[in-house]
N, C-alpha and C positions, 0 to 999 in steps of 0.2 A: 503495499499499500503505500509505504513510503517514495516507492519508483516513483505513483503517478505522479504528474504535473502537479501536482496539488499548487495548482496553481493559482492558487491561494496567491497557490501558487504566485500571495498578494497582498499587500496595505496601502487598505483604499487610500489613495492620493492622487486626485486626476485619475480615478476612474472612467476609462470610455474614453479617455483624452487622444489626441491625435496621437501618431508616433514619428521616427523617422524619417518619412515621407510629406510632411507635412498636413495633410489633408487624410490621412488613412487613420483608421481605428481596428481595434482588437473586436470591437461589440460583437457579438452573432458566432454563429455557428463554423467551425474549424475542424480541417482532420489532416492527419498523417498518415497515410496509405492505411493499413488495417491494423496499426500499432495502438493508434490515440483518435478519440474525439473531442473536443473541447465545445461548449459554450461558454463564452466572457459576456455578463450581461451589462448594463451600462449603470449599475447599481452597485458595482463591484463585486460582486458575485460573481462564482464559476461553477461547475459542474464538468467533472473529465473520467470519461471511459479509458481504461489502460487495461483491454484485454477485456476479463470478467468481472477487474476489480472497478468500484465508482469512487470518485473523491470528489468535495466539495471546498470550496474554501475561498479566499478573497485575494482580489488583485488589482493592480492600480499601475498604469501606464503616465508617464511623464517625458515627454520628448520622445528618447530611444530605449530611458531607464525602465524598463519591468521588474516590478516584485509582487511579490506572494507569498500567502502563508495558509496552512491546511489545517485538518483537525490531526493528519496523521505523523504530522512534524510536530504539531503542539506552538511554542511561539518562536519559532525558528523561522525564521524570512530568509525566502531565496530572490539575490538578486541576476536579473540576465538585462542584454541590452534587447532589443527586436531593431531588426530592420524590415520593410516592405518593399516589394517589388513596384514598380512604375506604375503599374495599375491595381495598387492595393489588394489583389488577390493573391500574396505568398507571404508569408512573415516569417524569418528566420531569428533564431534565439540564438543566443552564446552567453554562456555561463559568465556571471560575474563574481559571485559570492553563493556558494548552497551548500551547506556543511549535512543537510538533509539528502536522501537516498532518490529524490526526483532528480537531481542533477544530471544524473544517465542518462533519464526520457529526456527533458525538457532544453539539458544545457546545449543539445546539438540538433534541437527540430524546427524541421523547416515544414509550418500548418497552411495549408489551402484551403482559402475561404469556402464553405459551403452554402 
């Protein structure tokens, strides 16, 4: 469960704000092949499915800085950078700091908007 993006893999600070491409947003449904699916809500909450495991948490995006927290990782936040494709259809995550197991998945995730 700790491997899940625990996308809360988030601390609500600018949830749903624009990201690296200026006017791109993470709000909505995203997927990484058959590995991960996630929905980022405008209120800063998210739900993610990794295999048969579901996780929920909080997220924020401030510029390209993404933060997350979730139940699986407790109060241990994860921080990442996010860059978007020019059409905002792909979001690529890169690990900044995350001592929780979710870094194994989120630290190199390339998500496609659904």
